[in-house]
C-alpha atoms as one frame of an Amber mdcrd trajectory, in Angstrom:
protein
  -0.011  -0.025   0.001   2.796   2.416   0.860   4.641   1.680  -2.371   1.473
   2.339  -4.388   1.064   5.715  -2.644   4.600   6.686  -3.482   4.233   5.651
  -7.072   1.012   7.660  -7.493   2.562  10.685  -5.864   5.643  10.535  -8.068
   3.558  10.146 -11.188   1.401  13.120 -10.155   4.563  15.110  -9.515   5.893
  14.121 -12.966   2.596  15.312 -14.574   2.829  18.615 -12.650   6.451  19.052
 -13.815   5.377  18.408 -17.419   2.627  21.037 -17.118   5.178  23.427 -15.551
   7.613  22.891 -18.396   4.776  23.541 -20.837   3.928  26.765 -19.031   7.575
  27.805 -19.091   8.475  26.821 -22.613   5.211  26.718 -24.502   6.174  23.407
 -26.187   3.130  21.275 -26.763   4.834  17.929 -26.233   5.193  18.668 -22.520
   1.460  19.241 -22.228   0.733  16.060 -24.122   3.051  14.023 -21.822   1.461
  15.711 -18.782  -1.996  14.581 -19.907  -0.854  11.074 -20.786   0.792  10.606
 -17.304  -2.181  12.107 -15.493  -4.679  10.025 -17.402  -2.916   6.690 -16.770
  -2.292   7.584 -13.126  -5.946   8.238 -12.527  -6.923   5.045 -14.397  -4.508
   2.914 -12.349  -5.645   4.527  -9.078  -9.316   3.934 -10.038  -8.582   0.296
 -10.750  -6.736  -0.011  -7.477  -9.583   1.403  -5.478 -12.072  -0.756  -7.375
 -10.150  -3.853  -6.308 -10.177  -2.658  -2.660 -13.931  -2.072  -2.833 -14.554
  -5.514  -4.398 -12.474  -7.180  -1.691 -14.738  -5.712   0.930 -17.920  -7.042
  -0.702
């Protein structure tokens, strides 16, 4: 559980850095990478919590 939290936090930090680089440089590929990282982080987190909820049922 602790490892998963660290991984999610690092991925969210990476997405934030990508958006920060986009804001600083204006290069679109940073924004695209930020959205990709954010999207897959949220998908993985959603699946993780779905498994936790299903285990409780």
